[in-house]
N, C-alpha and C positions, 0 to 999 in steps of 0.2 A: 598510582596505583589506585588510589580510592576513586579518583575520577573516571578511570577505565572500568572499574568494576561498576560504577553507577550507570555508565553508558551501556554496558553489556546488559545490565538490568533493564535499561530503557528500551533496549531493542526487544528483549524477551517480553516485556510488558506490551509493548506495541504488538507483537505477534499474537500474544493472547487475547487482546482486545479485538483484534480483527477477526480471530478464529471464532469469537463469540458471537459475532454480527449474524443476523438472520438473512443478510443480502450475500448471496453466493459470490459475487464478483469480489467482494471485500475479503472473503475468507481465502481466496486464491492468490491474494497480493504477497509479494516477497518484501520483508523487512530486512535490511543490511545496515550495518555500522559503517559510517565513512568519516573518520576523524571524531570530531565532537557531534556528529549529526547522526540521526536516524533518517534512512532513505527509503522511501517507499516506491516500489516498482511493480510493474504488471499492467494489466488491461482491464478496464471497467467500460460499461456499455453507456455511460451518461456522465456528464460534468457534474451533477448532483452526487454521484457515487464517488467521484474523484475528490470532491471537497468534503464529503461525509468521512472518507477514509482518513484525511488529514486530521479532521477535528477529533475523530475516535482516537487517533495516535496522540495527537497533542494534549487530550485530556488525560489519557493513560500514563504518558511520560513525564507530566508535570515539569516542564521546563527545558527538556531536551529540544534542540533545534531540529525541526521536521523538513526534509527536502522531499517535495511531492514530484516524483518523476514518473507518475502513473499516466499511462496513455488512454485517451478516450477512443474507443473503437465501436461505432454505431453498429447495431445488428445487420443492417443493410451492407455495410462495408465488409463485415465478417462473412456474410453469405456470398457476396461477390468474390472475395479473395478465395473462399473455399471452392467456388465454382471454377475459378481460373486455374486453380492447381489441379482440380480433377478433369479439367478438359484439356 
């Protein structure tokens, strides 16, 4: 029970830390609990932002396992995908 409560707190702390970021991509990420880990999901525009999100969460959660499942999608790829869907 105590470990479960701490893990729930870790996910909440992770969400709060990301929502405080000045980087829009980080504020849009999803944080979920998966067993004993905090999982990051979503899309960012650079590998730097992917790594930054992981480190922000790692610092905020102090010891929780962080699984970084964030996808990097460059702006050019987003634009091409949007054009394909529109056309």
